[in-house]
C-alpha positions, -999 to 999 in steps of 0.1 A, spaced: 624 193 84 618 156 76 633 127 95 656 119 66 670 154 64 676 156 102 694 122 101 716 135 72 725 166 91 734 147 123 751 118 105 764 130 71 775 103 47 794 101 14 762 104 -7 753 138 7 754 167 -18 780 194 -19 755 222 -17 718 227 -11 705 259 -28 672 277 -31 662 301 -59 638 330 -57 616 315 -84 608 286 -62 620 294 -26 604 264 -11 619 239 -35 656 235 -26 679 217 -51 707 194 -42 740 200 -60 768 174 -63 803 182 -74 830 155 -77 847 152 -43 882 160 -57 870 190 -76 884 224 -66 855 249 -69 880 278 -66 895 268 -99 865 264 -122 865 239 -151 836 232 -175 820 200 -162 792 179 -178 759 188 -162 732 163 -153 697 173 -141 681 146 -120 644 143 -111 630 121 -84 599 100 -85 570 93 -62 539 92 -83 539 131 -84 526 129 -49 555 116 -28 593 117 -28 620 143 -26 654 149 -43 674 131 -16 657 98 -26 683 95 -54 714 107 -35 732 73 -40 726 75 -78 735 112 -81 766 112 -59 779 81 -77 772 96 -111 790 128 -101 820 110 -89 824 84 -117 819 109 -145 834 140 -130 801 157 -135 780 184 -119 747 168 -109 717 190 -99 688 171 -82 657 192 -90 626 196 -68 589 201 -76 558 207 -55 535 177 -51 500 168 -61 471 171 -53 478 207 -42 502 210 -72 485 190 -99 493 188 -136 510 208 -151 524 223 -119 554 200 -114 566 205 -150 563 243 -146 583 241 -113 611 222 -131 611 246 -161 616 275 -137 643 258 -117 663 247 -148 663 283 -160 674 294 -125 703 270 -125 716 283 -159 712 319 -146 732 311 -114 765 328 -117 779 307 -89 774 276 -111 779 291 -146 817 288 -147 815 251 -139 790 241 -167 799 228 -201 769 238 -222 778 212 -248 774 184 -223 740 188 -206 718 158 -199 686 152 -179 674 120 -162 645 111 -140 629 81 -122 593 69 -125 572 101 -123 605 119 -126 612 100 -159 579 114 -172 589 149 -161 624 145 -177 607 139 -210 579 164 -207 600 193 -195 623 185 -224 594 192 -247 595 228 -237 616 246 -263 636 267 -238 646 235 -220 650 212 -250 675 236 -267 698 233 -236 696 195 -233 726 189 -256 737 155 -244 704 137 -241 675 126 -219 674 93 -199 640 85 -185 643 55 -161 612 33 -155 590 63 -166 552 65 -167 545 77 -202 509 68 -209 480 79 -187 454 69 -214 459 31 -206 444 18 -174 465 3 -145 447 -30 -150 458 -32 -187 493 -22 -178 496 -49 -151 491 -76 -176 521 -65 -198 549 -72 -173 567 -104 -164 560 -124 -132 589 -148 -122 582 -171 -93 616 -188 -99 633 -157 -86 619 -163 -51 618 -135 -25 603 -101 -31 609 -102 -68 588 -133 -72 556 -116 -60 525 -122 -80 514 -86 -74 528 -54 -89 535 -30 -61 524 0 -82 490 -14 -92 472 -8 -59 483 29 -57 484 39 -94 448 50 -96 452 72 -64 483 89 -78 465 95 -111 435 110 -93 458 133 -74 478 145 -104 454 147 -133 426 174 -133 391 163 -142 386 166 -180 423 166 -189 431 151 -223 450 119 -213 469 119 -246 482 154 -242 519 148 -250 530 171 -221 511 147 -198 517 114 -216 550 116 -236 541 84 -254 521 106 -277 548 132 -282 562 140 -317 598 131 -322 608 166 -332 595 180 -298 621 161 -278 660 162 -276 679 145 -304 693 118 -280 669 97 -259 676 65 -239 645 49 -223 653 24 -195 625 1 -183 622 -29 -160 610 -64 -168 590 -68 -135 573 -34 -137 538 -26 -150 553 6 -165 580 -13 -185 558 -20 -215 548 17 -220 585 26 -218 592 2 -246 563 15 -267 575 50 -262 610 41 -274 596 23 -304 574 52 -314 602 77 -311 625 54 -331 599 46 -358 599 9 -349 567 -13 -347 551 -10 -313 545 -43 -293 509 -51 -288 493 -51 -253 493 -89 -255 531 -91 -259 547 -91 -225 580 -73 -220 612 -93 -217 614 -131 -213 601 -159 -191 636 -172 -182 659 -158 -156 688 -137 -170 720 -156 -166 703 -182 -144 693 -155 -119 729 -141 -113 727 -109 -93 734 -77 -112 729 -91 -147 722 -68 -176 716 -79 -212 733 -52 -232 737 -68 -266 724 -95 -289 687 -96 -278 663 -69 -290 638 -78 -263 663 -61 -240 683 -37 -259 685 -19 -293 695 15 -307 683 34 -337 703 63 -352 687 84 -381 683 119 -393 662 128 -362 690 117 -338 693 86 -316 669 65 -296 681 37 -273 661 11 -253 672 -10 -224 650 -34 -204 666 -43 -170 660 -80 -165 646 -96 -133 641 -61 -118 611 -42 -107 601 -6 -103 624 13 -80 650 -15 -81 678 11 -78 666 26 -45 680 12 -13 652 -8 3 627 5 -23 592 -9 -27 597 -37 -1 629 -52 -16 644 -81 4 681 -84 9 688 -103 -24 666 -79 -44 684 -49 -28 718 -63 -37 707 -70 -72 694 -35 -75 726 -20 -61 747 -38 -86 725 -28 -115 723 8 -103 761 11 -104 763 -6 -138 737 18 -151 754 49 -136 785 39 -155 767 32 -188 744 62 -188 773 86 -181 794 72 -209 764 74 -233 756 110 -223 791 124 -220 816 99 -233 845 85 -213 855 107 -184 
C-alpha cells in the first residue's frame, strides 16, 4: 500500500471515492468509483458515466491522482465516474496499458452492481497527459468506441511520438511576465520525456501507428464527439492543437507557429479561460462526421489541475484550482448537458 493510500484510509476526505473495486480480468488494477454524495444507491437511476484515466508518462501515476477532478465532476453533474487503472511501463509497455483499459471498460459494463446506475446514452471518457493519449487510443477500439456515446475529452494529451521532445519544446509559450513557477524558461516534461518514451515504446515500433500516436488516427476510427484541451505553457499543447485540426479538417499549424499568445490572459488574472472570440484558444467544428472542439488553457502548464503538480508555487496552484473547477463544469455540460 502506498503512502497516499494509507493516508486516505487514516484521514478520509471529501474527494475520496465511494467504492474501490477489482475485477477478475485485472485483479491487481483496482478502479475508483464515484457516486454523487446525495445519490441513493438502493434506488437506482440512470446516471451519466464518465471514465477517467490518469497520467504519468505511462510509467508513473495512479487513479487517485485525479480524485479532486473526479469527485468534483461526479458531484456537479450528478454522474457516475469510474477512474480506471493500467499497469505501467517498462514492464507493461505499449500496447499493454491500452489493453488493460479495454478489459476494465468491458468489466465495468458487465458489472451488474453498476449496470442499473448507467445511462448508456450518456457515456464519456477523459484522460490526462498519458491518460489523454489512452482515452483517444482505447476509443479507437470498436468495442469501446461504440459505447462512448457522449464523447472523448483528452486533456493535455501526448498524441505524437514521431516528433522529438526537442522539437516540441520550441512550440510552447514561455512567459517571464507571469513570475513564479509558471515563468520558468524550462519545460518540466522535456528532461524526462525521452525516458518515458524509452520505457513505453518497444524497439522498432512504428511511431505513427495511430493506436500509439492518435495524431495519425483516421476521423472515422474515433467517437463522433471530441474535445481536445491543451495548455499554452506545455510542450504537448501544440500536438494537441494539431490533432484537433486534423480531426476537424482544419489547416494544421506549422512547427514554427507557437501555440497561444505572447500576452498574459486578462492581464494575468488567476483562473482566466478564453472561451470565445479567439481561434488561437477556442473553436468548434460540426460536420457530417460529428463534432471536434479545441480549447487552449492560457497561462497554464502541464498538470496545472493537479494540486501541487509539477512544482507549482502557491499562485500557480490557485490558478490551476480555479481553472480545474471551471473545466469540470464546462466539460460536463459539453458531454452530458445541464444536470
